[in-house]
C-alpha positions in Angstrom: -54.5 75.5 -74.9 -55.9 73.0 -77.5 -53.0 70.6 -77.1 -53.2 70.6 -73.3 -56.9 69.9 -73.4 -56.5 67.1 -75.9 -53.7 65.6 -73.8 -56.0 65.7 -70.7 -58.8 63.9 -72.7 -56.3 61.2 -73.7 -55.2 60.7 -70.1 -58.9 60.6 -68.9 -59.7 58.0 -71.6 -57.1 55.6 -70.0 -58.6 56.1 -66.5 -61.1 53.2 -66.7 -58.4 50.9 -68.0 -56.1 51.9 -65.2 -58.8 51.3 -62.6 -59.6 47.9 -64.1 -55.8 47.0 -64.1 -55.6 48.0 -60.4 -58.7 46.0 -59.6 -57.4 43.0 -61.5 -54.0 43.2 -59.7 -55.8 43.3 -56.3 -57.9 40.2 -57.2 -54.7 38.4 -58.4 -52.9 39.3 -55.2 -55.7 38.1 -52.9 -56.1 34.9 -55.0 -52.4 34.2 -54.7 -52.6 34.8 -50.9 -55.6 32.4 -50.6 -53.8 29.7 -52.7 -50.7 30.1 -50.5 -52.8 29.8 -47.4 -54.6 26.7 -48.7 -51.2 25.1 -49.6 -49.8 25.8 -46.1 -52.9 24.3 -44.5 -52.6 21.1 -46.7 -48.9 20.9 -45.7 -49.8 21.2 -42.0 -52.5 18.4 -42.5 -49.9 16.1 -44.0 -47.4 16.7 -41.2 -50.1 16.2 -38.5 -51.3 13.1 -40.3 -47.7 11.7 -40.3 -47.4 12.6 -36.6 -50.7 10.8 -36.0 -49.6 7.6 -37.6 -46.1 7.6 -36.0 -47.6 8.3 -32.6 -50.2 5.5 -33.1 -47.5 2.9 -33.7 -45.4 4.3 -30.9 -48.4 4.0 -28.5 -49.1 0.5 -29.6 -45.4 -0.5 -29.4 -45.1 0.8 -25.8 -48.4 -0.6 -24.8 -49.7 2.8 -23.9 -53.3 3.5 -22.9 -55.1 4.2 -26.2 -57.6 6.5 -24.4 -54.8 8.8 -23.2 -53.2 8.7 -26.7 -56.6 9.6 -28.4 -57.0 12.4 -25.8 -53.5 13.7 -26.6 -54.4 13.7 -30.3 -57.6 15.6 -29.7 -55.6 18.3 -27.8 -53.5 18.7 -30.9 -56.6 19.2 -33.1 -56.8 15.6 -34.4 -60.1 13.6 -33.9 -59.4 9.9 -33.8 -61.8 7.0 -33.9 -62.0 3.4 -35.1 -64.6 2.9 -37.8 -65.5 2.3 -41.4 -63.5 4.2 -44.0 -66.5 4.2 -46.4 -64.4 2.9 -49.3 -64.4 5.2 -52.3 -66.6 7.7 -50.4 -64.1 8.3 -47.6 -64.3 12.0 -48.3 -67.6 12.0 -46.4 -65.6 11.4 -43.2 -64.7 15.1 -43.2 -68.2 15.8 -41.8 -69.0 12.4 -40.2 -69.5 12.1 -36.4 -66.7 10.0 -34.8 -68.0 6.7 -33.5 -66.3 7.1 -30.2 -64.6 3.7 -30.5 -60.9 3.6 -29.7 -58.3 2.3 -32.1 -57.3 -1.4 -31.6 -54.1 -3.3 -32.5 -52.9 -6.8 -31.9 -49.5 -8.3 -31.5 -48.0 -11.3 -33.3 -44.3 -12.1 -33.1 -43.0 -8.5 -32.7 -45.4 -7.1 -35.3 -48.3 -5.0 -34.4 -51.4 -5.2 -36.7 -54.5 -3.0 -36.9 -57.2 -5.5 -35.9 -60.4 -4.7 -37.6 -63.1 -6.6 -35.9 -66.2 -5.1 -37.5 -64.4 -2.0 -38.8 -61.8 -1.3 -41.3 -59.6 1.7 -40.3 -58.2 3.9 -37.6 -59.5 7.3 -38.8 -58.1 10.7 -38.1 -59.8 14.0 -39.0 -57.4 16.8 -39.0 -58.6 20.4 -39.2 -56.2 23.3 -40.0 -57.6 26.7 -40.7 -60.4 26.3 -43.3 -59.1 22.9 -44.4 -60.0 19.4 -43.3 -58.0 16.3 -44.0 -58.7 12.6 -43.4 -55.8 10.2 -42.5 -56.5 6.4 -42.5 -54.6 3.5 -41.0 -56.5 0.6 -42.7 -57.3 -2.7 -41.1 -54.4 -5.1 -41.6 -51.7 -2.5 -41.6 -48.7 -3.6 -39.7 -45.6 -2.1 -38.1 -42.6 -4.2 -37.2 -40.6 -3.5 -34.0 -36.9 -4.4 -33.9 
């Protein structure tokens, strides 16, 4: 009986370590899941940003109504406005209110340019899940149509 009792005590002494190991595993698994989710959200933001830029140049190229284009972007979860990019502090655009101005572009010899006027960028705020991304088309950007 002495050996069995001693073996039981040895097993019980490992119980806190086993519980800690299970808790650590649970935290690692949830952190890995959260990281994966954040990466998927960032990937979705990049794809939507590229779609935003391509659709902008397409809308300009076909002379589409920019209000309808901006409305279509909003229905896809992309807020679009024409304003100031805030230079190095452009990260503040994640929480900024859109100015409500529509993107502008001008044509010169088959090339479309973003025409700044008093502002310096077409701005898109893209929200996916818990992530927010900013996509800019700066003043002076151009797209050539063949």
